[in-house]
C-alpha positions in Angstrom: -7.3 -25.7 11.0 -6.2 -22.5 9.3 -2.7 -21.9 8.1 -1.3 -18.6 7.0 0.8 -18.9 3.7 1.6 -15.4 3.0 1.5 -11.9 4.5 1.2 -8.8 2.1 1.2 -5.0 3.3 0.1 -2.4 0.8 1.3 0.9 2.2 -0.2 2.9 -0.4 -3.7 2.6 -1.6 -4.3 1.0 -4.9 -0.6 0.1 -5.5 0.8 -3.1 -5.3 2.3 -4.2 -2.0 5.2 -5.8 -0.3 5.5 -9.2 1.2 6.4 -9.2 4.8 7.6 -12.0 7.3 5.9 -10.5 10.3 3.7 -7.7 11.3 2.2 -5.6 13.9 -1.4 -5.1 14.5 -2.9 -1.8 15.6 -6.4 -1.0 16.7 -7.0 0.2 12.9 -5.6 -3.0 11.5 -2.0 -4.1 10.1 0.5 -1.3 11.0 1.5 0.4 7.7 -1.3 -1.0 5.5 -3.0 1.5 3.4 -2.0 4.7 5.5 -0.9 6.6 2.3 -2.6 7.5 -1.0 -2.1 9.2 -4.1 -4.0 12.6 -4.0 -5.2 14.3 -7.2 -4.2 18.1 -7.1 -6.9 19.2 -9.0 -9.8 17.7 -7.2 -7.9 16.9 -3.7 -9.5 13.6 -3.7 -7.5 10.3 -3.2 -7.2 8.4 -6.2 -8.3 4.7 -6.5 -7.5 1.8 -9.2 -11.0 2.1 -10.4 -10.8 6.0 -11.1 -7.0 5.7 -12.2 -6.2 2.2 -13.4 -2.5 3.1 -14.1 -2.0 3.0 -10.3 -2.1 -0.7 -10.2 1.1 -1.0 -12.3 3.2 0.8 -9.6 4.2 -0.8 -6.2 5.1 0.6 -2.8 7.1 -0.6 0.3 7.9 1.0 3.6 11.3 2.1 4.1 13.3 1.8 7.8 11.6 5.1 8.8 8.2 3.9 7.9 7.8 6.2 4.8 6.5 4.6 1.5 8.9 4.2 -1.4 7.0 4.1 -4.6 8.3 2.0 -7.7 6.8 3.0 -11.1 6.7 0.2 -13.7 8.9 1.8 -16.1 
């Protein structure tokens, strides 16, 4: 038997996510999960926590319109 104890969505890649009570599953996975990223303007690449560990201190949640709201650690 399996039991689900928590459900989390991470709207922005490499940022902390948000605890959610329900979720919708699309063909690509959990709706709203990792749909956004932080892009380095100089290189055009999406940053990851491995390349930029400071991202791991920020968090993101989706607003009522499905857009990410980012909270910085300070």
